[in-house]
C-alpha positions as CSV (number, residue, x, y, z in Angstrom):
1,M,-35.7,-20.4,19.4
2,N,-39.0,-20.3,17.6
3,N,-39.8,-23.9,16.7
4,K,-41.4,-22.7,13.5
5,I,-38.1,-21.5,12.1
6,T,-36.3,-24.8,13.1
7,E,-39.0,-27.0,11.6
8,S,-39.2,-25.2,8.3
9,I,-35.7,-24.1,7.8
10,T,-34.9,-26.7,5.2
11,D,-37.6,-25.4,2.9
12,S,-36.8,-21.7,3.6
13,K,-35.1,-19.3,1.3
14,I,-31.8,-18.5,3.1
15,T,-29.3,-15.9,2.0
16,I,-26.1,-14.7,3.6
17,S,-24.0,-11.6,2.9
18,L,-20.9,-10.0,4.4
19,Q,-21.6,-6.3,5.2
20,G,-20.2,-3.4,7.1
21,G,-16.9,-1.7,7.3
22,F,-15.9,1.8,6.2
23,A,-14.2,0.8,3.0
24,A,-16.6,-0.1,0.2
25,T,-15.6,-3.5,-1.2
26,P,-17.1,-4.3,-4.6
27,G,-19.3,-7.4,-4.4
28,L,-18.9,-7.8,-0.7
29,S,-22.5,-7.3,0.2
30,Q,-23.9,-9.5,-2.5
31,D,-26.5,-12.0,-1.2
32,K,-25.4,-15.6,-1.6
33,T,-28.1,-18.3,-1.4
34,V,-27.5,-21.0,1.2
35,N,-28.5,-24.5,-0.1
36,L,-29.1,-26.5,3.1
37,K,-29.7,-29.6,1.1
38,S,-26.1,-29.6,-0.1
39,L,-24.8,-29.6,3.5
40,S,-24.1,-32.8,5.5
41,S,-26.5,-33.6,8.3
42,H,-23.7,-32.5,10.8
43,Q,-23.2,-29.2,9.0
44,K,-26.9,-28.6,8.9
45,Q,-27.1,-29.3,12.7
46,L,-24.3,-26.8,13.3
47,F,-26.0,-24.2,11.1
48,V,-29.3,-24.5,13.0
49,Q,-27.4,-24.4,16.4
50,A,-25.7,-21.2,15.3
51,I,-29.0,-19.6,14.5
52,E,-30.6,-20.8,17.7
53,R,-27.7,-19.3,19.8
54,N,-28.0,-16.0,17.9
55,F,-31.8,-16.0,18.3
56,S,-31.7,-16.7,22.0
57,D,-29.0,-14.1,22.7
58,S,-31.2,-11.4,24.2
59,M,-28.5,-8.7,24.2
60,S,-26.9,-9.4,20.9
61,P,-24.3,-6.6,20.3
62,S,-24.8,-4.5,17.3
63,P,-21.8,-4.4,14.9
64,Y,-19.4,-1.5,15.2
65,P,-19.5,0.8,12.1
66,D,-16.1,-0.3,10.9
67,Q,-16.7,-4.0,11.6
68,H,-17.7,-6.5,8.9
69,Y,-20.5,-8.9,9.8
70,Y,-22.5,-11.7,8.2
71,L,-26.2,-10.9,7.7
72,L,-28.3,-14.0,7.4
73,C,-31.8,-13.7,6.1
74,I,-34.3,-16.6,6.4
75,I,-37.6,-16.3,4.6
76,T,-40.2,-18.9,5.5
77,G,-43.7,-18.5,4.3
78,N,-44.7,-14.9,5.0
79,E,-42.2,-14.4,7.8
80,E,-38.7,-13.1,7.5
81,Y,-35.9,-13.4,10.1
82,H,-32.5,-11.6,10.1
83,F,-29.5,-12.6,12.1
84,T,-26.1,-10.9,12.4
85,F,-22.8,-12.5,13.2
86,P,-19.7,-10.3,13.7
87,E,-17.2,-11.6,11.2
88,L,-14.4,-12.2,13.7
89,D,-16.8,-14.1,16.1
90,A,-19.0,-15.9,13.6
91,P,-19.5,-19.6,14.1
92,E,-17.2,-21.7,11.9
93,I,-20.2,-23.1,9.9
94,I,-21.2,-19.6,8.9
95,T,-17.8,-18.8,7.5
96,Q,-17.6,-22.2,5.8
97,I,-20.9,-21.7,4.0
98,W,-19.8,-18.1,3.0
99,D,-16.4,-19.4,1.7
100,A,-18.0,-22.2,-0.2
101,S,-20.6,-19.9,-1.8
102,K,-17.8,-17.5,-2.8
103,K,-16.1,-20.3,-4.7
104,G,-19.4,-21.3,-6.3
105,G,-19.7,-24.4,-4.2
């Protein structure tokens, strides 16, 4: 993983959205801001590990057209990084953050 991402992730703008699938679901692809400062240190560690695993996966499969997937966008300085996690195989921390942000938490 690029150490620059790991070092500055706390101060980065991070958004997550659930996208994909044939059926259009209203509000599904809305970006939700991830507030890392609201996560426990353990949750933050799991989040960074999920990104590191996704980043180092050289042959990350692209989602099927009918598959929902989480799109994670990290903007740090002038650089932007995008990560995709298939909904059914997403790390638990990604789904926890998504579910919490849906509830306004």
